[in-house]
C-alpha positions in Angstrom: 142.5 14.2 266.8 145.1 16.4 265.6 146.4 19.6 267.2 148.5 21.8 265.2 151.1 24.3 266.3 150.4 24.1 270.0 153.0 25.4 272.3 154.2 22.1 274.3 156.9 22.7 276.8 157.9 26.0 275.3 158.2 24.7 271.7 155.4 24.8 269.0 154.7 21.6 268.0 151.9 19.1 266.7 149.9 16.4 269.2 148.0 13.7 267.9 145.6 11.7 269.9 144.7 8.2 269.2 142.2 6.4 271.7 142.7 7.6 275.3 146.3 8.6 274.9 148.8 11.2 273.2 150.2 9.0 270.4 152.8 11.3 269.0 154.3 14.7 269.5 156.4 16.4 266.6 157.3 19.6 264.9 154.9 18.4 261.8 152.4 15.7 261.8 150.5 15.0 258.6 146.7 14.5 259.1 145.4 11.3 258.6 142.1 10.5 256.6 139.1 12.7 258.2 141.0 13.1 261.1 139.5 16.1 263.2 142.1 19.0 263.1 142.5 21.6 265.7 144.6 25.0 264.9 146.1 26.0 268.2 147.8 29.1 266.5 151.0 28.7 269.1 148.7 28.6 272.1 150.0 26.7 274.9 148.6 23.3 275.3 148.8 22.1 279.1 147.5 19.0 281.3 144.3 19.1 282.1 143.3 20.8 285.5 142.1 18.8 288.7 140.2 20.7 291.3 141.3 19.0 294.4 138.5 19.9 296.8 134.9 20.7 295.7 131.4 19.5 296.4 129.7 18.6 293.2 125.9 18.3 294.5 126.1 21.6 296.5 127.9 23.4 293.2 125.1 22.2 291.2 122.4 23.3 293.5 124.2 26.8 293.9 123.9 27.8 290.4 120.1 27.8 290.8 120.4 29.7 294.3 120.7 33.3 295.7 124.0 34.5 296.5 123.5 36.1 300.0 127.2 36.9 301.0 130.4 38.6 299.8 131.3 39.7 297.4 127.7 40.0 295.7 126.1 41.1 299.3 128.4 42.8 301.8 126.0 44.4 304.5 122.7 44.2 306.2 121.1 46.8 303.7 122.1 45.1 300.6 120.8 41.7 302.1 117.6 43.1 303.2 116.8 44.7 299.8 117.8 41.3 298.0 115.1 39.2 300.1 112.6 42.0 299.8 112.9 41.4 295.8 112.2 37.8 296.3 108.5 38.6 298.0 106.5 37.9 294.8 107.0 34.1 294.9 105.4 31.3 297.1 107.9 28.6 296.5 110.9 27.9 298.4 113.8 30.1 298.1 117.4 28.9 298.7 120.2 31.1 299.6 123.8 30.3 299.8 127.3 32.1 300.9 126.1 34.0 303.8 128.5 35.0 306.3 128.2 36.8 309.7 130.2 40.0 308.2 127.1 40.7 306.4 124.3 41.1 309.2 125.7 39.4 312.1 124.3 35.9 313.5 120.9 35.9 311.9 117.9 33.8 313.0 114.5 33.2 311.7 113.2 36.5 313.1 115.6 38.3 311.2 114.5 36.9 308.0 111.0 37.2 309.0 111.5 41.0 309.0 112.4 41.2 305.4 110.8 38.1 303.8 107.9 36.8 306.0 105.6 35.1 303.3 108.0 32.7 301.5 109.8 29.7 302.9 113.2 30.7 302.8 116.4 28.8 303.9 120.0 30.5 303.9 123.4 28.4 304.0 126.2 29.9 305.7 129.4 29.8 303.3 131.0 27.5 305.6 128.5 24.8 304.5 127.6 23.8 308.2 124.6 25.9 309.0 121.3 26.8 307.6 119.1 29.4 308.6 115.4 29.1 308.0 112.4 31.7 308.5 109.4 31.0 310.3 107.2 30.2 307.0 109.8 27.7 306.2 109.9 26.1 309.8 105.9 26.0 309.4 106.2 24.3 305.9 108.3 21.7 307.5 105.6 21.1 310.3 107.8 22.3 313.2 107.0 23.7 316.4 109.1 25.1 319.2 108.3 21.7 321.2 109.8 18.9 319.1 112.5 16.1 318.6 113.9 17.5 315.4 117.5 18.6 315.2 117.0 22.4 314.8 118.6 24.6 317.6 116.3 25.9 320.2 117.0 28.8 323.0 114.8 28.8 325.9 112.6 26.3 324.3 111.9 28.4 321.2 113.2 27.5 317.5 115.8 30.0 316.5 115.6 28.6 312.7 119.0 27.2 312.8 120.0 23.9 311.9 123.8 22.7 312.3 125.6 19.9 310.5 122.3 17.9 309.4 121.8 18.5 305.6 120.9 14.8 305.3 117.5 15.4 307.7 116.9 18.6 305.7 117.1 17.1 302.5 114.8 14.0 303.6 112.1 16.3 305.1 111.8 18.4 302.0 112.0 15.4 299.8 114.7 16.9 297.8 116.1 15.3 294.6 119.7 15.1 293.8 120.5 18.0 291.5 121.3 17.6 287.8 125.1 17.9 287.4 125.2 18.7 283.8 125.6 22.3 284.0 128.0 22.4 286.6 130.2 20.0 284.8 130.0 21.9 281.8 131.1 24.9 283.5 134.0 23.1 285.1 135.0 21.6 281.5 134.8 25.3 280.1 137.6 26.2 282.6 139.9 23.3 281.5 139.0 21.1 284.7 139.1 17.3 283.6 139.0 15.8 287.1 137.8 16.9 290.5 137.9 15.4 294.3 134.5 15.7 296.0 135.2 16.2 299.5 131.7 16.0 301.0 131.9 14.1 304.3 128.5 12.8 303.8 129.1 10.7 300.8 127.9 7.0 301.0 127.5 4.1 298.5 124.3 5.7 297.6 126.0 9.1 296.7 128.8 7.2 294.6 126.1 5.1 292.9 124.5 8.7 291.9 127.8 10.0 290.8 128.6 6.9 288.6 125.3 6.9 286.9 125.7 10.6 286.0 129.0 9.6 284.6 127.7 6.9 282.7 124.5 9.2 281.2 127.2 11.8 280.2 125.9 14.3 282.8 129.1 14.4 284.7 132.3 14.5 282.4 135.0 14.7 284.9 137.0 11.8 286.4 136.1 11.9 290.1 137.7 11.0 293.5 134.9 10.7 296.0 135.5 11.2 299.7 133.0 10.2 302.1 132.1 8.8 305.5 133.2 5.3 307.3 130.5 3.6 305.2 132.9 3.6 302.2 135.3 1.6 304.2 135.9 -1.5 302.3 134.0 -0.6 299.2 135.7 -1.9 296.0 136.0 0.2 293.0 134.6 -1.1 289.8 136.8 0.0 286.7 134.7 1.6 283.9 134.5 -0.7 281.1 134.8 2.0 278.4 138.1 3.7 278.9 137.1 6.6 277.4 134.3 7.0 280.1 135.3 9.0 283.1 136.5 7.1 286.2 135.3 7.1 289.5 137.5 6.5 292.9 137.0 6.2 296.5 138.8 8.6 298.5 139.7 9.3 301.9 137.3 9.3 304.9 136.4 13.0 305.3 136.2 14.6 308.9 134.8 18.0 309.3 136.1 19.2 312.3 134.7 22.6 314.1 136.9 24.0 317.0 133.6 24.8 319.2 132.4 21.4 319.1 135.5 19.2 318.8 134.3 15.4 318.6 136.0 12.9 321.4 139.4 12.1 320.4 139.1 8.3 320.9 136.3 8.1 318.8 137.7 9.9 315.8 141.2 8.1 316.4 139.2 4.6 316.2 137.4 5.6 313.1 140.7 6.7 311.5 142.2 3.3 312.5 139.4 1.6 310.8 139.7 3.6 307.6 143.3 3.2 307.4 142.9 -0.7 307.9 140.4 -0.5 304.9 142.9 1.0 302.6 141.6 4.6 302.9 143.4 7.9 304.1 141.9 10.3 306.5 141.1 13.8 305.4 140.6 16.6 307.9 138.9 19.9 307.5 140.9 22.4 309.4 140.2 26.0 309.2 141.6 27.1 312.7 144.8 26.4 314.7 142.8 24.4 317.3 141.4 22.1 314.5 144.9 21.6 312.9 146.2 20.6 316.5 143.3 18.0 316.9 144.0 16.6 313.5 147.6 16.2 313.8 147.2 14.8 317.3 144.8 12.2 315.8 147.2 11.4 312.7 150.3 11.2 314.9 148.6 8.5 317.2 148.0 6.2 314.4 151.1 7.1 312.3 151.5 7.9 308.6 149.3 6.5 306.1 149.1 7.1 302.4 146.4 9.6 301.5 146.2 11.5 305.0 145.7 15.0 304.0 144.7 18.2 305.6 142.1 20.2 303.9 142.4 24.2 303.9 145.1 24.5 306.7 143.9 27.8 306.7 146.1 28.8 309.9 149.5 27.0 309.8 152.1 28.7 312.3 155.5 27.4 311.7 155.4 25.1 314.5 152.4 23.3 313.0 153.7 23.5 309.6 156.7 21.4 310.7 154.4 18.8 312.3 152.5 18.6 309.1 155.9 17.9 307.2 157.2 15.5 309.9 153.9 13.3 309.4 154.6 13.4 305.5 150.9 14.8 304.9 149.8 16.6 302.0 148.0 19.9 302.4 145.0 20.7 299.7 144.2 24.7 300.1 142.0 27.3 298.6 144.3 30.2 297.1 140.9 31.9 295.9 140.1 32.5 299.4 142.4 35.4 299.7 141.1 37.2 296.9 137.4 36.3 297.8 137.5 36.7 301.5 140.8 38.3 302.2 139.4 41.8 303.3 137.1 39.9 305.9 140.1 37.9 307.1 142.3 40.8 307.8 139.5 42.6 310.0 138.0 39.2 311.7 141.2 36.7 312.1 143.1 37.2 315.4 146.2 39.0 314.9 148.4 36.3 316.0 146.9 34.0 313.0 147.1 36.6 310.3 150.9 35.8 309.4 149.8 32.2 308.6 146.7 32.5 306.6 146.3 30.0 303.8 150.1 29.8 303.4 151.6 28.6 300.0 155.3 29.3 299.6 155.9 28.4 303.1 154.7 24.5 302.7 156.4 24.2 299.3 159.6 25.6 300.9 159.3 23.3 303.8 158.6 20.2 301.3 154.9 19.5 302.1 153.1 18.4 299.2 150.6 21.1 298.2 147.5 20.8 295.9 145.0 23.7 294.9 141.2 23.6 294.5 138.3 26.2 294.6 136.1 24.6 297.5 133.0 25.3 294.9 130.7 26.3 295.4 131.8 27.7 298.9 134.5 29.4 296.9 134.1 30.5 293.2 134.6 27.7 290.7 137.3 29.4 288.9 140.5 27.7 289.1 142.3 30.3 287.0 141.4 33.0 289.4 142.2 30.9 292.1 145.8 30.4 290.4 146.1 34.4 290.1 145.4 34.7 293.7 148.2 32.4 295.0 150.8 34.5 292.6 149.5 38.2 293.8 147.9 37.4 297.2 145.7 40.3 296.8 142.0 40.6 298.4 139.1 42.3 296.6 140.2 45.3 298.2 143.8 45.0 296.9 145.3 44.3 300.3 148.1 41.9 300.2 148.1 39.0 302.5 151.6 37.8 303.4 153.2 38.8 300.2 156.1 36.3 300.9 153.9 33.2 300.6 153.1 34.2 296.8 154.0 31.7 294.2 155.1 32.0 290.5 152.7 31.6 287.9 154.1 28.1 287.2 154.0 26.9 290.7 150.4 28.2 291.0 149.4 26.0 287.9 151.2 23.1 289.3 148.7 23.2 292.2 145.8 22.5 289.8 147.8 19.9 287.8 148.9 17.1 289.7 147.2 13.7 289.4 143.8 13.1 290.9 144.9 10.5 293.3 148.2 12.2 294.1 147.6 15.8 294.9 150.8 17.8 295.4 152.7 15.2 293.4 154.5 16.3 290.0 152.2 17.1 287.2 152.5 14.4 284.3 154.4 16.1 281.4 152.8 15.8 277.9 154.6 12.9 276.1 153.6 10.1 273.8 152.0 7.5 275.5 150.5 9.7 278.3 146.8 9.7 278.8 145.5 12.6 276.8 144.0 15.0 279.5 144.6 18.4 278.0 143.5 22.2 278.1 144.4 24.4 275.3 144.7 27.9 275.5 144.2 30.7 273.3 147.6 32.4 273.9 151.3 31.4 274.7 152.2 30.6 278.2 154.4 33.6 278.4 151.3 35.9 277.8 148.8 33.7 279.9 151.2 34.0 283.0 151.0 37.6 283.2 147.4 37.5 284.1 146.1 34.0 284.9 142.5 35.3 286.1 142.0 36.3 282.4 142.6 33.0 280.6 139.6 31.2 279.0 140.5 27.9 277.7 139.6 27.1 274.0 139.6 23.3 274.4 139.3 20.7 277.3 139.9 17.1 276.3 139.7 14.2 279.0 140.9 10.7 278.2 141.0 11.7 274.2 137.5 12.9 274.2 136.5 16.5 274.1 134.7 17.9 277.0 134.3 21.4 276.1 135.4 23.5 272.9 135.1 27.3 271.8 132.2 27.3 269.5 133.1 27.5 265.7 136.4 29.0 266.1 139.2 26.5 266.0 137.8 22.8 265.8 137.4 21.7 262.1 137.6 18.5 260.0 139.4 19.2 256.7 
């Protein structure tokens, strides 16, 4: 494959791909035989993007779900109207993205008032909670008296299920979703590699991901976190170097400050994973969760691959502790745009200055990587990059303007190697792996509004994952 007149490092040059690697870069390369030619027209050619924190199965399922929270739904009236519009069916209805800012802490009775006749399950945007209506509870065969994991108050089912997706999936007999559409969407945004941070990943989930890659359904390289069952699992390299790779990532711990686990229990689990050569990754969206995670990690000492996911509230003293432990932070700059208005209204005043920090981490020398947390955030890395630059909410309110990054720094958040988030992005050079993202415009133009960027071509390991139809790829 020959890419002509692409802007590479600020200079317009040609680039040739041979096999999985970049073979050469020069001002002018002659076409060989029937080599495929791509006319870049001066568009910026960049490393393929890496989304360092998302959830593939949930993302695939979300694309066929009802969106029940901001920005699509902002208040109880809108939510009720949306549910009433679904009354015609009898099959299960799945909603996602709910937040209590819409209609408070809903339960089955609230849902029954607006959609009583159809089985309904609504997921909170944090991913830990499902709320089911009475029709759904009946379909599952649940009663007020039972030994299932659903919440009960005064002996009666509330419809709420916390932290037990696996139970619900088994009871519903759900099949794992097809990943093709979600993978194509990511490819269309320039994403060549992702980290699946789902804490419940087991060897069965790894096998499912590997099969999806072999079928061509999942086109990205994947680093998969998971639970303790992945300790000691040996990776198997893909026999075909052009096939996407699958790596085992850190042991993921999903903390919730209202129900923090036993410190010694978590410490023992971290030590086992460290001994197996795995890092530990902690979900930390509150100050208390971050304090807990840092305490555990400090007790066992530094280990390669240890990460803090989100670090949503990082006051100076905790930021310095992150730095002293040599931890990597993987954050979600897009949440400022998607949820900033709610944060400014609901987060405690003492925590607001430290919300989803960016420049503060970089200035302190903390390795920092970016992600979308899709589907709990929009699977739109370019919009997330722009949010990292301007730090504006949907209501155009600025969150900690001093935490904003340059467009180049924002791009770097999504360009670091998959297994080294926060590291230096590899430059495009002869001999490097051909993971590429071609833009329609120069970088000088693209950097003015990263949210408007729509790649023209995405290449992983020398193979096109996505291409703008009928515009620029041709065989002469």
